[in-house]
C-alpha positions in Angstrom: 16.4 10.0 -24.0 12.9 8.6 -24.5 11.5 11.2 -22.1 13.3 14.0 -24.0 12.0 12.8 -27.3 8.5 12.6 -25.9 8.7 16.1 -24.5 10.0 17.6 -27.8 7.3 15.7 -29.7 4.7 17.3 -27.4 6.2 20.8 -27.8 6.1 20.5 -31.6 2.5 19.4 -31.7 1.6 22.1 -29.1 3.2 24.7 -31.4 1.1 23.4 -34.3 -2.0 23.8 -32.1 -0.9 27.3 -31.1 -0.7 28.3 -34.8 -4.1 26.7 -35.7 -6.0 28.3 -32.8 -4.1 31.6 -33.5 -5.2 31.7 -37.1 -8.7 30.8 -36.3 -8.9 33.4 -33.6 -7.5 36.0 -35.9 -10.1 35.3 -38.5 -12.9 35.6 -35.9 -11.4 38.9 -34.7 -11.2 40.3 -38.2 -14.9 39.4 -38.7 -16.0 40.9 -35.4 -13.8 44.0 -35.8 -15.3 44.7 -39.2 -18.8 44.6 -37.8 -17.9 46.6 -34.7 -16.0 49.2 -36.7 -18.6 49.4 -39.5 -21.4 50.1 -37.1 -19.5 52.7 -35.3 -20.2 51.0 -32.0 -19.3 52.9 -28.8 -17.3 50.1 -27.3 -15.3 50.2 -24.1 -11.5 50.1 -23.9 -11.8 46.6 -22.3 -13.7 45.4 -25.4 -11.1 46.6 -27.9 -8.3 45.2 -25.7 -9.9 41.8 -25.4 -10.6 41.7 -29.2 -6.9 42.6 -29.9 -5.5 40.0 -27.6 -8.1 37.2 -28.3 -6.1 35.2 -30.9 -2.9 34.9 -28.8 -4.7 34.4 -25.4 -7.0 31.8 -26.9 -4.0 29.9 -28.3 -2.0 30.1 -25.1 -4.9 29.0 -22.9 -5.8 26.1 -25.3 -2.2 24.8 -25.4 -1.6 25.1 -21.7 -4.9 24.2 -20.2 -6.1 21.6 -22.7 -3.5 20.2 -25.1 -0.7 19.8 -22.6 -2.7 17.8 -20.0 -4.3 15.8 -22.9 -1.0 14.9 -24.3 0.4 13.9 -21.0 -2.6 11.8 -20.1 -3.4 10.0 -23.4 -0.3 10.1 -25.6 1.8 6.9 -25.3 5.5 7.3 -24.5 6.6 5.5 -27.6 6.0 8.5 -30.0 6.6 8.5 -33.7 8.8 10.9 -35.6 7.2 14.1 -36.8 6.5 14.4 -40.5 7.5 17.4 -42.7 4.1 19.2 -42.4 4.0 19.1 -38.6 7.7 20.2 -38.4 7.0 23.2 -40.8 3.9 24.1 -38.8 5.8 24.0 -35.5 8.6 26.1 -36.9 6.1 28.7 -38.2 4.5 29.0 -34.8 7.9 29.3 -33.1 8.8 32.1 -35.5 5.5 33.8 -34.7 6.3 33.7 -31.0 9.9 34.8 -31.6 8.8 37.8 -33.6 6.4 38.8 -30.9 9.1 38.6 -28.2 11.4 40.7 -30.4 8.7 43.3 -31.0 7.9 43.5 -27.3 11.6 43.8 -26.3 12.3 46.5 -28.9 9.3 48.5 -27.7 10.4 48.2 -24.1 14.0 49.2 -24.9 12.9 52.2 -27.0 10.6 53.4 -24.2 13.3 52.8 -21.6 15.9 54.6 -23.7 13.7 57.7 -24.2 12.8 57.8 -20.5 16.5 57.6 -19.5 17.3 60.4 -21.9 14.6 62.6 -20.4 15.5 61.8 -16.8 19.1 62.7 -17.3 18.1 66.3 -17.7 14.9 66.4 -15.6 14.3 67.6 -12.1 11.8 66.2 -9.7 8.6 68.1 -8.9 6.8 67.9 -5.6 3.2 66.9 -6.2 0.5 64.8 -4.6 0.3 62.6 -7.7 1.4 59.4 -5.9 4.1 58.6 -8.5 7.4 60.4 -9.3 6.9 63.5 -11.4 9.7 65.2 -13.3 10.0 68.4 -15.3 12.0 68.1 -18.5 13.7 71.2 -19.9 12.2 70.8 -23.4 10.3 73.6 -25.2 7.9 71.2 -26.9 4.7 70.7 -24.8 4.5 67.1 -23.7 3.1 65.3 -20.7 3.8 61.5 -20.7 3.5 58.6 -18.4 6.6 56.5 -19.1 7.3 53.0 -17.8 5.3 49.8 -17.1 6.1 48.6 -13.6 7.8 51.7 -12.3 6.0 54.5 -14.1 7.2 58.1 -14.0 5.3 61.2 -15.1 7.3 63.5 -17.3 6.2 67.1 -17.9 8.1 69.4 -20.2 8.9 73.0 -19.6 6.7 73.8 -22.6 3.6 72.3 -20.8 4.4 74.1 -17.5 4.7 77.4 -19.4 1.6 76.8 -21.5 -0.9 75.6 -18.9 -2.4 77.3 -15.9 -2.0 75.7 -12.5 -5.5 74.2 -12.7 -4.9 72.9 -16.2 -1.6 71.3 -15.2 -3.2 69.5 -12.2 -6.0 68.3 -14.4 -3.5 66.9 -16.9 -1.6 65.2 -14.1 -4.9 63.6 -12.9 -5.5 62.4 -16.4 -2.1 60.6 -16.5 -2.8 59.1 -13.1 -5.9 57.6 -14.6 -3.7 55.9 -17.2 -1.4 54.7 -14.3 -4.3 53.2 -12.4 -5.6 51.5 -15.5 -2.2 50.0 -16.3 -2.5 51.3 -19.8 1.2 51.2 -20.5 1.2 47.5 -19.7 -1.8 47.0 -22.1 0.1 48.9 -24.8 3.1 46.5 -24.4 0.8 43.5 -24.4 -0.8 44.5 -27.7 2.6 45.2 -29.2 4.0 41.8 -28.0 1.0 39.7 -28.8 2.1 36.6 -30.7 -0.5 36.5 -33.4 -0.9 36.9 -37.1 -2.8 40.2 -36.7 0.4 42.1 -35.9 1.2 44.9 -38.3 -2.1 44.5 -40.1 -4.8 47.1 -40.8 -7.2 45.2 -38.6 -4.8 45.4 -35.6 -4.1 49.1 -36.3 -7.8 49.9 -36.3 -8.5 48.0 -33.1 -5.5 49.6 -31.4 -6.7 53.0 -32.5 -10.2 52.4 -31.1 -8.6 51.1 -27.8 -6.4 54.2 -27.5 -9.4 56.5 -28.0 -11.5 54.7 -25.5 -8.6 54.6 -23.0 -8.3 58.3 -23.3 -11.9 58.9 -22.5 -11.6 56.6 -19.5 -8.5 58.5 -18.2 -10.4 61.8 -18.8 -13.3 60.6 -16.7 -11.0 59.2 -14.0 -9.0 62.5 -13.7 -12.0 64.9 -13.9 -14.2 64.4 -11.0 -16.0 67.8 -11.0 -17.1 70.4 -13.5 -14.2 72.7 -12.8 -11.6 70.0 -13.3 -13.3 68.9 -16.5 -13.2 72.4 -17.9 -9.6 72.7 -17.0 -8.7 69.4 -18.6 -10.6 70.3 -21.8 -8.7 73.6 -22.0 -5.4 71.8 -21.5 -6.2 69.3 -24.2 -7.0 72.0 -26.7 -3.8 74.0 -25.9 -1.5 71.0 -26.1 -3.1 69.4 -29.1 -2.6 72.6 -31.1 1.2 72.2 -30.7 1.4 68.4 -30.8 1.1 66.0 -33.7 -1.8 63.6 -33.1 -0.8 60.0 -33.0 -1.5 56.6 -31.4 1.9 55.4 -30.3 1.0 51.8 -29.5 4.5 50.9 -30.6 5.8 52.0 -27.2 4.5 51.7 -23.7 4.2 55.4 -23.1 0.9 57.3 -22.5 0.7 61.0 -23.4 -1.9 63.7 -22.7 -3.1 63.8 -26.3 -2.9 60.1 -27.3 -5.7 58.7 -29.5 -6.1 61.7 -31.8 -9.8 62.1 -30.8 -9.5 65.5 -29.1 -12.8 66.9 -30.3 -15.0 64.1 -28.8 -12.9 64.2 -25.6 -13.5 67.9 -25.2 -17.2 67.6 -26.0 -17.7 64.8 -23.5 -15.8 66.8 -20.8 -17.9 69.9 -21.4 -21.2 68.0 -21.6 -22.8 68.4 -18.2 -25.5 66.0 -19.2 -23.2 63.2 -20.3 -24.2 60.0 -18.5 -21.6 58.4 -16.3 -20.2 55.2 -17.6 -21.9 52.2 -16.2 -20.2 48.8 -15.7 -22.7 46.0 -15.1 -20.3 43.5 -13.6 -23.0 41.1 -12.2 -24.0 39.6 -15.6 -20.4 39.3 -16.7 -19.4 37.6 -13.4 -22.4 35.3 -13.7 -21.5 34.3 -17.3 -17.8 33.7 -16.4 -18.8 31.5 -13.4 -21.2 29.5 -15.6 -18.6 29.0 -18.3 -16.0 28.0 -15.6 -18.4 25.5 -14.0 -19.2 24.0 -17.4 -15.5 23.6 -18.3 -14.8 22.1 -14.9 -17.6 19.5 -15.1 -16.6 18.5 -18.7 -12.8 18.8 -18.4 -12.0 15.1 -18.7 -14.2 14.9 -21.8 -12.6 17.9 -23.3 -9.1 16.4 -22.8 -10.2 13.3 -24.6 -11.7 15.3 -27.4 -8.5 17.3 -27.8 -6.5 14.1 -27.9 -8.7 12.7 -30.6 -8.5 16.0 -32.6 -4.7 15.8 -32.2 -4.7 12.3 -33.7 -6.7 13.5 -36.6 -4.3 16.4 -37.3 -1.2 14.2 -37.0 -2.7 11.5 -39.2 -4.3 13.6 -41.9 -1.7 16.3 -42.6 0.4 15.5 -45.7 
């Protein structure tokens, strides 16, 4: 009974820490997003994804890697009862996590339901795409990568009739770019992120920038030469004229004209002088290794500091 009470006490305080780190991270993200959006910075999809997931990831890492070991090492087994403030804080954090689980589950189920409905009337197409491709007998033009762990490429009859063979292959290559980047998984992660940014204008702006950057990345991955780039640009224009522009982050489905930034995508595809995207991984890896080494060397001290901070929170809240 004592061990159970000790564990429940730790879970409650861990939830309070989760909420505090989450709120602090959200405030930091809101400030950083305002500056990045205001300057019109040409950031990568990885930047916007990291910014969107920062509050929830920071809170999870803190609780799992720092608070839990600190609580186990320094907190005596004879714990006191939680006061009203800590209980309310723990319940609020639990509701935050529960709401995120519900959002993610609903998004998953909606996407799965739509995919099953399409597949019931679809027929497989033989391609060299590397993933299953199906033609759906629907007049509206749509090319969509549906699914997270078992993705399928769905192409409507409207797209097959609308595009030339070269344009169709370029569009398929674009969707393969989404598949290799695991963009549907990233969409689901943003939708199910347990943070206070969910459904805010800040989150919507970050997700829209991510969608636009992800489309540019998929365009580049699917258009290796000038001929393919021209074919993809032509396909984008044709499909976009008949498709409402949107950024459906609410579901883990990637379509050919996601992001709504068709003009810049076409311009970049047709710009022969556009510089290739560079990824300087060495500075990032060096920084990550330096941070990891610093944390490892000071880990015991960090655990003690977290315990002391926990005591301050428990003893000062009303």
